[in-house]
N, C-alpha and C positions, 0 to 999 in steps of 0.2 A: 335645851341650851347647847348641848354638845353638837347637835346637827346644825344649829344656827352658826356656831363658831366655825365648823368645818366648811359650810357654804361660804362664809365670809372669807376664809383663807383661800379657798379655791377661786373665788372671784378676784381676790387681790393678786393671786398668782397669774391668772389669765390677763388681768389688766397690765401687770408688769411685763408679761411676754409680749402683749400687743404693743406697749410703749417701746420695748426694745426693738421689735421689728420695724416699727414706724421710724424710730430714731435712726436706724441703719439705712433705711430706704430713703430718708429725706435729705441726704447729702445733696446740697444744691449743685445743679449743673453749672459749670463755670462759663456761662455765656459771656460775661464781661472779659474774662481772660482770653477767650477765643476771639472776641472783637478786637482786643488790644493786639493779639498776634496777627490778625488780618491786617490791621493798620500798619504794623511793622513790616509785613511782607510787601504791602503796597509801596511803602516808603523805599524799601530796598529795590523794588523793581524800578521806581522812578529815579533812583540814584545811579542807575547803570549796572546793577547787579547781574542782569541777564548776560551782559557782555563781559563784565570784569570779575564777577564772583558767581558763576553759574552753579558750581558744586554746592556752595553754601546756601544759595537761594533754593536749589532743588531740595536740600535737606529741610529747610524751613517749610516749604510748600507741602512736602510729604508729611511732616509732623502735624501741620495744620489740618490737612485732610484727615489724618488719623484721629486727631482731637475732635473734629466735627463728627466723625463716624462714632467715636466713643460716646460723645454727648447725645447723639441721636439714639444710641443703644442704652441710654440712661446709666452709663458707666462714668460716674463723676470723677473718681480718683484718677483713672488713666487719662480722661479728657483734660483734667487740670494739669497733670504732669506734661502731657504732650503739647498743650497750648503754651505753657511756660517755656518748654524747650524750643518750640517753633519761634517764639518771640526772640529768644536769645540767638538762634540761628539766623533769623532775619536781621537782627542788629549786627551780627558779624558780617553778613553779606553786604549790608549797607556800608559798614566801616571799610571793608575790603575794597568795595567798588570805589569809594571816595579816595582811598589811598592810591589805588591803581590809576584813577583818573588824574590825580595830582601828580603822580610820577610821570605819566604820559605827557601832561602839560609841561612839566619841568624839562623833560627830554626835548620836546618840540621847541621850547624857549631856548634851550642851549644850542640846538641846531640852528635856529634863526640867528642867534648871536654869533655863532661861528661863521655863518654865511656873511653877515654884515662885516665882521672882522676881515674876512678874505676880500670882500669888495673894497673895503677901506684901504687895505694894503695894496691892492691892485691899482686903485686910483692914485694913491700917494707915490707909487713907483712909476707911473706912466709919465713919459716926457711931456713937458708943457710947452 
């Protein structure tokens, strides 16, 4: 009876150890988070970030590449963290590009209005 109980305890300990190892190793790779980060980087590129927010876009791309590498190495925790950071950096790049483009358009509009004012003044002062 004592041997039976000892074998049962040993079996339970082995099963618990196996479950602990499997539980640690089964953290899912964040493929969805990486896909979301990729989409954010693409949106940033399309919004003009290569021209208006190159530093922010470069940071997003670097973190996305590192997230993909971590995922391929089955390192779920770093992959998740890097994918989330890449998404935020890409959103910042997109927002920065949008702001810069708006500012540039406003400056061009102001310059056009100034030119029109000058033309109007010249035409109103010309002898008729």
